[in-house]
C-alpha positions in Angstrom: -80.0 46.6 50.8 -83.3 46.0 52.5 -83.5 42.4 53.9 -86.3 40.4 55.4 -85.5 36.7 55.2 -82.9 36.4 57.9 -83.7 37.4 61.5 -81.3 40.0 63.1 -79.7 37.4 65.4 -79.0 34.9 62.6 -77.7 37.7 60.3 -75.3 38.9 63.0 -74.1 35.3 63.6 -73.5 34.8 59.9 -71.6 38.2 59.7 -69.3 37.0 62.5 -68.8 33.5 61.1 -67.5 33.3 57.5 -67.5 29.5 57.4 -71.0 29.3 58.8 -72.2 31.9 56.2 -70.7 29.8 53.4 -72.3 26.7 54.7 -75.6 28.4 55.2 -75.6 29.8 51.7 -74.9 26.4 50.2 -77.6 24.7 52.3 -80.2 27.4 51.4 -79.5 27.5 47.7 -79.5 23.7 47.5 -82.7 23.4 49.4 -84.4 26.1 47.4 -83.3 24.4 44.1 -84.7 21.1 45.3 -88.1 22.7 45.9 -88.0 24.7 42.7 -87.1 21.6 40.7 -90.2 20.0 42.2 -92.4 23.0 41.3 -92.8 24.1 44.9 -91.9 27.8 44.2 -93.6 29.2 47.3 -91.6 26.9 49.5 -88.4 27.7 47.6 -88.7 31.5 48.1 -87.7 31.7 51.8 -84.6 29.5 51.0 -83.7 31.6 48.0 -84.2 34.7 50.1 -81.9 33.5 52.9 -79.3 32.5 50.3 -79.6 36.0 48.7 -79.1 37.8 52.0 -76.3 35.5 53.0 -74.6 36.1 49.7 -74.8 39.8 50.4 -73.0 39.2 53.7 -70.3 37.2 51.9 -70.0 40.0 49.3 -69.2 42.4 52.2 -66.3 40.4 53.4 -62.6 40.6 52.5 -61.8 40.6 48.8 -59.9 37.4 48.4 -63.2 35.6 48.0 -64.7 38.3 45.9 -65.2 36.5 42.5 -67.1 33.6 44.2 -69.1 36.0 46.3 -70.1 38.0 43.2 -71.3 34.8 41.5 -73.2 33.6 44.6 -74.9 37.0 45.0 -75.9 37.2 41.3 -77.1 33.6 41.1 -79.2 33.9 44.3 -80.7 37.2 43.2 -81.7 35.8 39.8 -83.1 32.7 41.4 -85.1 34.6 44.0 -86.5 36.9 41.3 -87.4 33.9 39.2 -89.2 32.3 42.1 -91.2 35.5 42.7 -92.0 35.6 39.0 -93.2 32.0 39.1 -95.6 32.8 41.9 -97.0 35.9 40.2 -95.3 38.3 42.6 -94.2 40.7 39.9 -93.4 43.6 42.2 -91.1 41.5 44.4 -89.6 40.0 41.3 -88.7 43.5 40.0 -87.7 44.8 43.5 -85.2 41.9 43.9 -83.4 42.9 40.7 -83.4 46.6 41.8 -81.9 45.7 45.2 -79.3 43.5 43.7 -78.3 46.1 41.0 -78.0 48.8 43.7 -75.8 46.6 45.8 -73.5 45.8 42.8 -73.5 49.5 41.8 -72.0 50.2 45.3 -69.3 47.6 44.5 -68.6 49.2 41.2 -68.1 52.5 42.8 -65.5 51.2 45.3 -63.7 48.7 43.2 -60.6 50.1 41.4 -60.9 50.0 37.6 -57.7 48.0 37.4 -59.0 45.3 39.7 -58.9 41.8 38.0 -62.4 41.3 39.3 -63.9 44.4 37.5 -64.9 42.5 34.3 -66.8 39.9 36.4 -68.5 42.6 38.5 -69.6 44.4 35.3 -70.9 41.1 33.8 -72.9 40.3 37.0 -74.3 43.8 37.0 -75.2 43.4 33.3 -77.0 40.1 34.0 -79.1 41.8 36.7 -79.8 44.7 34.5 -81.0 42.4 31.7 -83.2 40.6 34.2 -84.7 43.9 35.3 -85.4 45.0 31.8 -87.0 41.7 30.9 -89.1 41.8 34.1 -90.4 45.2 33.0 -91.3 43.8 29.6 -93.0 40.8 31.1 -94.9 42.8 33.7 -96.1 45.3 31.1 -97.2 42.5 28.7 -99.0 40.8 31.6 -100.8 44.1 32.6 -101.8 44.6 28.9 -103.1 41.0 28.7 -105.1 41.4 31.9 -106.5 44.7 30.7 -107.6 43.1 27.4 -109.3 40.3 29.3 -111.2 42.8 31.4 -112.2 44.7 28.3 -113.4 41.5 26.6 -115.4 40.5 29.7 -117.0 44.0 29.8 -117.9 43.8 26.2 -119.6 40.4 26.7 -121.8 41.6 29.5 
């Protein structure tokens, strides 16, 4: 998964410190939500991004925390994608869903089918897939709308 919100030093520190990673995730997601609730989407994005990357670190850790890590990862991916959408950054919106789906696809491939966490993993993957499908629809509708506006402007001149 390509990452760009956490610096390499901070990423390594979080990978080495599970409790710090949990605390960092919670702090980032709460701060991002505060800014999002107040309509400050551009300010929320770095916090959602750090939460998303931290959740990916948590997802890579031992399996006893796997259900919570799956939910944190999926929640932060959807929240980050939504923030990108709210700031008219459609390509990053779509890319977030693609990265998250690819990461969960890797989990699906290594998780035994009989695992009690398999249904949750598949549900999380389905939620990301639905988000990606919806983003494709929204982006194509937006492109069509922009094209129609350009055509109308050209016809008026």
